[in-house]
C-alpha positions as CSV (number, residue, x, y, z in Angstrom):
1,M,-18.2,2.4,-35.1
2,D,-20.1,0.4,-32.5
3,A,-18.4,-1.4,-29.7
4,I,-19.1,-5.1,-29.3
5,V,-19.2,-6.4,-25.7
6,K,-18.0,-10.0,-25.5
7,N,-18.6,-12.0,-22.4
8,F,-15.3,-13.7,-21.8
9,P,-15.4,-16.4,-19.1
10,A,-15.7,-14.7,-15.7
11,G,-13.6,-17.4,-14.1
12,G,-10.4,-16.9,-16.0
13,Q,-7.3,-18.7,-15.0
14,E,-5.9,-15.6,-13.3
15,Q,-9.1,-15.0,-11.3
16,V,-9.3,-18.6,-10.2
17,K,-5.7,-18.6,-9.1
18,D,-6.1,-15.2,-7.3
19,K,-9.1,-16.5,-5.3
20,A,-7.4,-19.8,-4.4
21,Q,-4.3,-18.0,-3.2
22,Q,-5.6,-14.8,-1.8
23,P,-5.1,-14.5,2.0
24,I,-7.7,-13.2,4.3
25,R,-7.5,-9.4,4.2
26,P,-6.7,-7.7,7.5
27,T,-9.1,-5.2,8.9
28,Q,-8.5,-1.4,8.6
29,Q,-7.7,-1.4,12.3
30,E,-5.1,-4.1,11.9
31,A,-3.5,-2.3,8.9
32,E,-3.3,0.9,10.9
33,E,-1.7,-0.8,13.9
34,A,0.9,-2.4,11.5
35,V,1.8,1.1,10.4
36,R,2.2,2.2,14.0
37,T,4.5,-0.7,14.6
38,L,6.7,0.3,11.6
39,L,6.8,3.9,12.8
40,R,8.0,2.7,16.2
41,W,10.6,0.3,14.5
42,A,11.9,3.3,12.4
43,G,12.5,5.2,15.7
44,D,9.6,7.6,15.8
45,D,6.6,8.0,18.1
46,P,3.2,7.3,16.4
47,A,1.6,9.2,19.3
48,R,3.1,12.5,18.4
49,E,0.9,15.1,16.8
50,G,2.4,14.9,13.3
51,L,1.9,11.1,13.1
52,L,-1.5,10.7,14.7
53,D,-3.3,10.4,11.4
54,T,-0.5,8.8,9.5
55,P,-1.7,5.2,10.0
56,T,-5.1,6.0,8.6
57,R,-3.6,7.9,5.7
58,V,-1.2,5.1,4.8
59,A,-3.9,2.4,4.9
60,K,-6.1,4.6,2.7
61,A,-3.2,5.2,0.3
62,Y,-2.4,1.5,0.1
63,R,-6.0,0.7,-1.0
64,E,-5.5,3.1,-4.0
65,L,-1.9,2.2,-4.8
66,F,-2.7,-1.5,-4.8
67,A,-6.2,-1.4,-6.3
68,G,-5.1,-3.7,-9.1
69,Y,-5.7,-6.7,-7.0
70,E,-9.4,-6.0,-7.1
71,Q,-9.6,-5.4,-10.8
72,S,-9.9,-7.9,-13.7
73,Y,-8.2,-7.4,-17.1
74,Q,-10.8,-9.7,-18.7
75,E,-13.5,-7.2,-17.9
76,V,-11.4,-4.3,-19.3
77,L,-10.5,-6.2,-22.5
78,G,-14.0,-7.6,-23.1
79,R,-15.2,-4.5,-25.0
80,T,-13.9,-4.4,-28.6
81,F,-14.7,-2.8,-31.9
82,E,-15.6,-5.2,-34.7
83,E,-16.2,-3.1,-37.9
84,M,-12.7,-1.9,-38.9
85,S,-13.1,-1.7,-42.7
86,G,-10.4,-4.4,-43.1
87,F,-7.8,-2.6,-41.0
88,D,-5.2,-5.2,-40.0
89,D,-2.0,-3.3,-39.5
90,I,-0.1,-2.5,-36.3
91,V,-1.9,-0.6,-33.5
92,L,0.7,1.0,-31.2
93,V,0.2,3.2,-28.1
94,R,3.5,4.8,-27.0
95,D,4.8,6.3,-23.8
96,I,2.0,5.4,-21.4
97,P,3.1,6.6,-18.0
98,F,2.7,4.3,-15.0
99,F,3.9,3.7,-11.5
100,S,4.1,0.5,-9.5
101,H,5.9,-0.9,-6.5
102,C,8.8,-3.3,-6.2
103,E,7.7,-6.5,-4.6
104,H,11.1,-6.9,-2.9
105,H,11.3,-3.6,-1.0
106,M,7.8,-2.0,-1.7
107,L,9.5,1.1,-3.1
108,P,8.1,2.9,-6.2
109,I,8.7,2.0,-9.8
110,K,8.1,4.8,-12.3
111,G,8.2,4.4,-16.0
112,M,6.7,4.4,-19.5
113,A,5.1,1.5,-21.4
114,T,4.7,1.1,-25.1
115,V,2.2,-1.6,-26.3
116,A,1.4,-2.8,-29.8
117,Y,-0.6,-5.5,-31.3
118,L,-1.5,-6.9,-34.8
119,P,-5.3,-7.2,-35.0
120,N,-6.9,-10.4,-36.0
121,G,-10.4,-9.0,-36.4
122,P,-11.6,-6.9,-33.5
123,V,-9.6,-4.0,-32.0
124,L,-9.4,-2.5,-28.6
125,G,-10.4,1.0,-27.5
126,L,-7.1,2.8,-26.9
127,S,-7.9,3.6,-23.3
128,K,-8.3,-0.1,-22.6
129,I,-4.5,-0.7,-23.2
130,A,-3.8,2.0,-20.6
131,R,-6.3,0.5,-18.2
132,V,-4.5,-2.9,-18.4
133,I,-1.2,-1.3,-17.6
134,E,-2.9,0.4,-14.6
135,I,-4.3,-2.9,-13.3
136,F,-0.9,-4.7,-13.3
137,G,1.0,-1.6,-12.2
138,R,-1.2,-1.3,-9.1
139,R,0.1,-4.5,-7.7
140,L,3.5,-5.5,-6.1
141,Q,5.6,-6.2,-9.2
142,T,8.9,-6.9,-10.8
143,Q,9.3,-5.2,-14.1
144,E,9.9,-8.5,-15.9
145,N,6.7,-10.0,-14.6
146,M,4.6,-6.9,-15.4
147,T,5.9,-6.8,-19.0
148,A,4.9,-10.4,-19.6
149,Q,1.6,-10.0,-17.8
150,I,0.5,-7.1,-20.0
151,A,1.4,-9.0,-23.2
152,N,-0.2,-12.2,-22.2
153,A,-3.4,-10.6,-21.0
154,I,-3.9,-8.9,-24.4
155,Q,-2.8,-12.1,-26.3
156,D,-5.0,-14.4,-24.3
157,T,-8.1,-12.2,-24.4
158,L,-8.1,-10.5,-27.8
159,K,-6.3,-13.3,-29.7
160,P,-4.4,-10.9,-32.1
161,R,-1.7,-12.0,-34.5
162,G,0.9,-10.8,-32.1
163,V,1.6,-8.5,-29.1
164,A,4.7,-6.4,-28.3
165,V,5.4,-4.7,-25.0
166,L,8.3,-2.4,-24.1
167,I,8.7,-1.0,-20.6
168,E,11.4,1.5,-19.5
169,A,11.4,2.4,-15.8
170,E,13.3,3.8,-12.9
171,H,13.4,1.7,-9.7
172,M,13.6,3.6,-6.4
173,C,14.9,0.4,-4.7
174,M,18.0,0.9,-6.8
175,E,18.2,4.7,-6.4
176,M,17.3,5.3,-2.8
177,R,19.0,2.3,-1.2
178,G,21.6,-0.4,-1.9
179,V,23.9,0.7,-4.8
180,Q,22.0,4.1,-5.0
181,K,22.5,4.6,-8.7
182,Q,20.3,7.6,-9.5
183,G,19.0,8.0,-13.1
184,S,19.6,4.4,-14.1
185,R,16.7,2.9,-16.2
186,T,15.7,-0.7,-16.9
187,L,14.2,-1.8,-20.3
188,T,12.2,-5.0,-20.7
189,T,10.3,-6.5,-23.6
190,T,7.9,-9.3,-24.3
191,F,6.8,-10.5,-27.8
192,T,4.1,-12.9,-28.8
193,G,2.9,-14.2,-32.2
194,E,4.3,-12.5,-35.3
195,F,6.3,-10.0,-33.2
196,K,8.2,-13.0,-31.8
197,T,8.6,-15.0,-34.9
198,N,9.0,-12.3,-37.6
199,P,12.1,-10.1,-37.2
200,T,10.7,-7.5,-39.6
201,E,7.6,-6.9,-37.4
202,Q,9.9,-6.8,-34.4
203,A,12.1,-4.2,-36.0
204,R,9.1,-2.2,-37.1
205,F,7.9,-2.1,-33.5
206,F,11.2,-0.8,-32.2
207,T,11.3,1.8,-35.0
208,L,7.8,3.1,-34.1
209,A,8.4,2.9,-30.3
210,R,11.7,4.8,-30.3
211,N,11.2,7.2,-33.2
212,R,10.7,10.7,-31.8
């Protein structure tokens, strides 16, 4: 089964919006100085031995944790498989682990995503679904936005008959601070196409997603 590379428009709506709204990125030195300021604000001394390299480590970690801002889902989803011998039933990838960061407190979100779609011709390599989750996860997020972004990215690029996304996650901003309710989990869903309009397909998705 050969992969077909489709050249989707490089200047997609998301990319144009990102470029128009993206602020000028501070330098590495400016980022490290910001970390030193936070260390002093927290009550510690950035000049002490154990914290001397912390600003550099934090800046380096942030580049990795928020690498999704520099990645494009259009490029990831542009490689599809065309010859599927008439296969047109549900494709579902379950329990894909991810982490992200809450855009309100910049604390971690950790969870699992289940993604399904109903092909309308081409299908995706299974790893591409996980890659899309990584792209949106490695940005500052709310779980609601991330759920919709994953579904809309696949729907807009692949044009399937429908997409379903279920995310279940723990939010450290709710466990480490504020109400401090450890172990609570948040579930969000987004449906498009037949998953949204056909209750039978939606029920089948939940059965496959939750059946262990």
